[in-house]
N, C-alpha and C positions, 0 to 999 in steps of 0.2 A: 895297411891302408895309408895312403899319402895324406898328410895333414894339409888342410886348406889354409890359405893365407890371404890377408887383406890386400886388395889390389893397390892400395895407396902406400901403406907403410910396411907391409910384409909380416905384420903380427899374426900369430895363429888365430883362427876363427873358432868361436864356440857358439853353438846355437843351431839355428835352422840350416838345413842342408843346402839351400840356395843362397845363403848369405855371401856377400862379396866384400863387405867392408866391416871393420871392427867397431866403427863409430860413425855418428852423423858428420863429425868434423872431417874424417877421412873420405867419406862419400862426397861431401861438398868440395873438398880440395881436389879430388880426382875429376869430378864433373867440371869444376871451374877451369882446371888445366886443359881438359879435353875441348871445352867450348871457348876458351879464352880468346883466341885470335879473331874468330868471326864475331864474337860478342863485342870485343873492343872496337872493331870496325863499325858495327851497327851503333854502338854507343856514341862514337865520334860523329856519325852522320845525324843521329837524333839530336845531339847537342847543337849542331849547326842549324837544323830545322827549327828547334825550339827558340834559338836566338833570333833567327829570321822572323819567326812568328811574333816574338815579343817586340821586336823593332817595329814591325808593321802595325801591331796593335797600339803601341805608344804613339806612333805618328798619325794614327787614324782613329781618334777617340769618338768621332761622330759617324763612323761607318762608311763615309765617303769623303775623300779629300784629295788634294794634289800635293806633291812634294818634289824635290829635286834629287837626282841621282847622287850628287855630292853629299847631301844630308844623310841619305841612307848608308852610303859608304863610310862616312865619318863615324856612324854608330856601329859599324862592323857588319853590315848586311852583306851576305854572300849570294850573288845573283845566280850562281851555279847550282844552288840547292833549293828545291821546291817539291811539294808533294804531288801536285797534279796541274794540268793545263786545261783551261776552258776556252773554247773558241766560239764567239757569237756568230749569228747568222750573217752579220755585216762584215765579218772577218777580223774583228778585234780579238786579240789573244790576251788572256789573263793567266798569270802564273800564280798559283796558290801555295801557301804554307798553311795547311789545314784549312781554317775558315777565313784567313786573311789573304787578300789577293792584291796584285799590282799589274798594271799594264802600261807600256811605254807610250808616251805622248811625244810631242815635238820638243826640241831644244833641251834634252836631258831631263825632261819633266815626266813624272809618273802619276798615274791615277791610282789611288789606293781605295780598295773596297772591302767590305765584309760580306761573305756569302750568307745569303738568307736561308733559313731552314725550310 
């Protein structure tokens, strides 16, 4: 009978017949390596979205205000990342980072809003 080995480190397995790893550490290491590249990509995007959300929230303490594009950019806002878009009946487009949104006005000015529940 061929001896079963841990998928991560190659150590012999003892115990259940369907066991694949010798320890939780090996199981975690194997799964982290397997999912690493896609997880890192998602982590990067989530970090950008959270930063955008934080910037919008800090600039909009009263749930509706205006600011300038330069102010947002200076704080590190990335206009390429948002969670969803909302278009009103009159055609105004709002871009949201979770519950914090922004819409372009004239002269590099932006309307900041908070989505109501």
